[in-house]
C-alpha positions as CSV (number, residue, x, y, z in Angstrom):
1,M,117.9,128.9,142.4
2,A,119.1,125.9,140.4
3,E,117.6,123.6,142.9
4,N,114.3,125.5,143.0
5,S,114.1,125.4,139.2
6,K,114.3,121.6,138.9
7,P,110.8,120.9,140.2
8,E,109.4,123.4,137.7
9,V,111.0,121.7,134.8
10,K,109.8,118.3,136.0
11,V,106.3,119.5,136.3
12,D,106.3,121.0,132.8
13,R,107.6,117.8,131.3
14,R,105.0,115.8,133.3
15,N,102.2,118.0,132.1
16,R,103.4,117.8,128.5
17,R,103.5,114.0,128.7
18,V,100.0,113.9,130.2
19,A,98.6,116.3,127.6
20,G,100.2,114.2,124.9
21,T,98.5,111.1,126.0
22,D,95.0,112.4,126.7
23,P,92.8,110.0,124.7
24,E,90.0,112.5,124.3
25,K,92.3,115.2,122.9
26,R,93.9,112.7,120.6
27,R,90.5,111.6,119.3
28,Q,89.6,115.2,118.8
29,I,92.8,115.8,116.7
30,L,92.3,112.6,114.7
31,D,88.7,113.5,114.0
32,G,89.8,116.9,112.6
33,A,92.5,115.2,110.6
34,Y,90.0,112.8,109.1
35,Q,87.9,115.8,107.8
36,V,90.9,117.6,106.3
37,F,92.6,114.6,104.7
38,T,89.4,113.3,103.2
39,A,88.4,116.7,101.8
40,R,91.8,117.9,100.6
41,G,94.2,114.9,100.3
42,F,97.5,114.5,101.9
43,D,99.6,117.0,100.1
44,A,97.1,119.9,100.2
45,A,96.4,119.4,103.9
46,S,98.4,121.4,106.4
47,M,99.0,121.1,110.1
48,S,97.3,124.5,110.4
49,D,94.2,123.2,108.6
50,I,94.1,120.2,110.9
51,A,94.6,122.3,114.1
52,F,91.7,124.5,113.0
53,A,89.4,121.6,112.1
54,A,90.3,119.9,115.4
55,N,89.8,123.2,117.4
56,V,93.2,122.9,119.0
57,S,96.4,125.1,118.8
58,K,99.3,124.1,116.5
59,G,101.4,123.8,119.7
60,T,98.9,121.2,121.1
61,L,98.9,119.4,117.7
62,Y,102.7,119.0,117.8
63,V,102.6,117.7,121.3
64,Y,100.7,114.7,120.0
65,F,102.2,114.3,116.5
66,E,105.6,115.4,115.3
67,D,104.5,115.9,111.7
68,K,101.8,115.4,109.2
69,E,103.1,112.0,108.1
70,H,102.9,110.5,111.6
71,L,99.4,112.0,112.1
72,F,98.2,110.5,108.9
73,V,99.6,107.0,109.8
74,A,98.0,107.3,113.2
75,L,94.6,108.1,111.6
76,I,94.9,105.1,109.3
77,E,95.7,102.9,112.2
78,R,92.7,104.1,114.2
79,E,90.4,103.3,111.3
80,R,92.0,99.9,110.7
81,E,91.8,98.9,114.4
82,A,88.0,99.5,114.4
83,Q,87.6,97.1,111.6
84,K,90.3,94.6,112.5
85,R,88.4,93.4,115.6
86,G,85.4,92.4,113.4
87,A,87.7,90.6,110.9
88,I,89.4,88.6,113.6
89,A,86.0,87.6,115.1
90,A,84.8,86.6,111.7
91,L,87.6,84.1,111.4
92,N,87.1,82.6,114.8
93,E,83.3,82.4,115.0
94,D,82.8,79.4,112.7
95,P,84.8,76.2,112.7
96,E,84.1,75.5,109.0
97,P,86.8,77.1,106.8
98,A,84.5,78.0,103.9
99,R,82.1,79.9,106.1
100,A,84.8,81.6,108.2
101,L,86.6,82.7,105.1
102,Q,83.3,84.0,103.7
103,N,82.7,86.1,106.8
104,F,86.2,87.4,106.9
105,G,86.3,88.2,103.2
106,Q,83.1,90.2,103.3
107,C,84.4,92.1,106.3
108,L,87.6,92.8,104.6
109,V,86.1,94.0,101.3
110,R,83.7,96.3,103.0
111,M,86.5,97.8,105.0
112,I,88.8,98.3,102.0
113,N,86.1,99.9,99.9
114,Q,85.0,102.5,102.5
115,E,85.5,106.1,101.4
116,F,88.3,106.8,103.8
117,A,90.1,103.6,103.1
118,V,90.0,104.3,99.4
119,S,91.3,107.8,99.9
120,A,94.1,106.6,102.2
121,H,95.2,104.1,99.6
122,R,95.3,106.8,96.9
123,I,97.2,109.2,99.1
124,V,99.8,106.6,100.1
125,I,100.3,105.5,96.5
126,G,100.7,109.1,95.5
127,V,103.4,109.9,98.0
128,A,105.1,106.5,98.3
129,E,107.8,107.3,95.8
130,R,109.1,110.3,97.7
131,M,108.1,108.9,101.1
132,P,109.0,105.2,100.9
133,D,108.9,104.8,104.7
134,L,105.3,105.9,104.7
135,G,104.5,103.4,101.9
136,R,106.3,100.6,103.7
137,E,104.6,101.3,107.0
138,F,101.2,101.4,105.3
139,Y,101.8,98.1,103.6
140,E,103.2,96.3,106.7
141,N,100.5,97.5,109.0
142,G,97.7,96.9,106.5
143,P,97.8,94.3,103.7
144,L,100.7,92.4,105.2
145,T,99.1,92.3,108.6
146,G,95.9,91.0,107.1
147,A,97.7,88.3,105.2
148,N,99.6,87.2,108.3
149,M,96.3,87.0,110.1
150,I,94.8,84.7,107.5
151,A,98.0,82.7,107.2
152,R,97.9,81.9,110.9
153,Y,94.3,80.8,110.6
154,L,95.2,78.6,107.6
155,D,98.0,77.1,109.6
156,R,95.4,76.1,112.2
157,M,93.1,74.7,109.6
158,V,95.9,72.6,108.1
159,G,96.8,71.4,111.6
160,E,93.2,70.3,112.1
161,G,93.2,68.4,108.8
162,K,90.6,70.7,107.1
163,L,92.9,72.3,104.5
164,D,95.8,71.0,102.5
165,I,98.2,74.0,101.9
166,E,102.0,73.9,101.6
167,D,102.6,77.7,101.6
168,T,99.9,79.3,103.8
169,Q,101.4,82.8,103.3
170,L,101.0,82.5,99.6
171,A,97.6,81.1,100.0
172,A,96.6,84.0,102.2
173,M,97.8,86.5,99.7
174,Q,95.8,84.7,97.0
175,F,92.7,84.8,99.0
176,L,93.0,88.5,99.7
177,D,93.4,89.2,96.0
178,L,90.5,87.0,95.0
179,C,88.1,88.7,97.4
180,Q,89.0,92.1,95.9
181,S,88.6,91.1,92.3
182,T,86.5,93.6,90.2
183,L,85.8,95.6,93.3
184,T,88.8,97.4,94.8
185,R,90.8,98.4,91.7
186,P,88.0,100.3,90.0
187,R,87.4,102.2,93.3
188,L,91.1,103.2,93.6
189,F,91.1,104.6,90.1
190,N,87.7,106.3,90.7
191,A,86.1,104.4,87.9
192,I,83.5,103.4,90.4
193,Q,82.7,106.2,92.9
194,T,80.5,104.3,95.4
195,P,81.2,101.3,97.6
196,P,79.9,98.0,96.3
197,S,76.5,96.8,97.6
198,D,76.3,94.0,100.2
199,E,74.9,91.7,97.5
200,E,77.8,92.3,95.2
201,V,80.3,91.9,98.1
202,H,78.7,88.6,99.0
203,R,78.7,87.4,95.4
204,I,82.4,88.2,94.7
205,V,83.6,86.8,98.0
206,S,81.5,83.6,97.5
207,E,83.2,83.1,94.2
208,A,86.6,83.7,95.9
209,V,85.9,81.1,98.6
210,T,84.7,78.6,96.0
211,M,87.9,78.9,94.0
212,F,90.1,78.9,97.1
213,M,88.4,75.8,98.5
214,A,88.6,74.0,95.2
215,R,92.3,74.3,95.4
216,Y,93.0,73.9,99.1
217,A,90.2,71.9,100.7
218,R,91.5,68.7,102.2
219,A,89.3,66.5,99.9
220,A,91.2,67.9,96.9
221,S,94.4,66.4,98.1
222,A,93.0,62.9,97.6
223,Q,93.5,63.3,93.8
224,P,97.0,64.8,93.4
225,A,97.4,63.2,89.9
226,A,94.9,65.7,88.5
227,R,97.5,68.4,88.9
228,R,100.4,66.5,87.5
229,P,101.3,65.5,84.0
230,L,100.6,61.9,83.0
231,R,103.7,59.7,82.9
232,S,104.2,57.6,79.7
233,I,104.3,53.9,80.2
């Protein structure tokens, strides 16, 4: 009987693995989680709520995600990936740094200020003290990944002689912060309850690009004395 039982165990495990990787079922679960997390927040949401919203059993839910935290992170990653492709394309579609950074910055700001993105930031900030791993993962897969993406682009522009930057990682972080000035923080604190208009996004990012290029454009390096104290004769 032991020999006859082995194939049954293997079949069960194979079926479980297939069920756990069915992309349509996974999408269904994430769609349900999106509804619940957006409506109730992280702490108030339960796996039972998510299973109900997704129209699946709790058993099926746990086949795909071991707990609420991993489900939340997976949902964030799905939303990010949909926007990341557009951001990467924005950097690569124009050989002129100012225009490429403008396109990327606008894409980034729209993404960060979407309703779900704002809710996700609030949720992670709220639980990061007691769930530091979740906070670290959110940061590493989001803001840090975006900064690394820009830093690689800046490295390329420096190599082509279009920009003059000693620390591209720092410059990338500076650009990200400049693009979000006056827009993202009020949204996080719910001081402004609607996403910024396209016109406002364009205006703020344009100012960010102007400031960034004034500091790092190659032409600026021709006058290094302007940033150094005068030496007495």
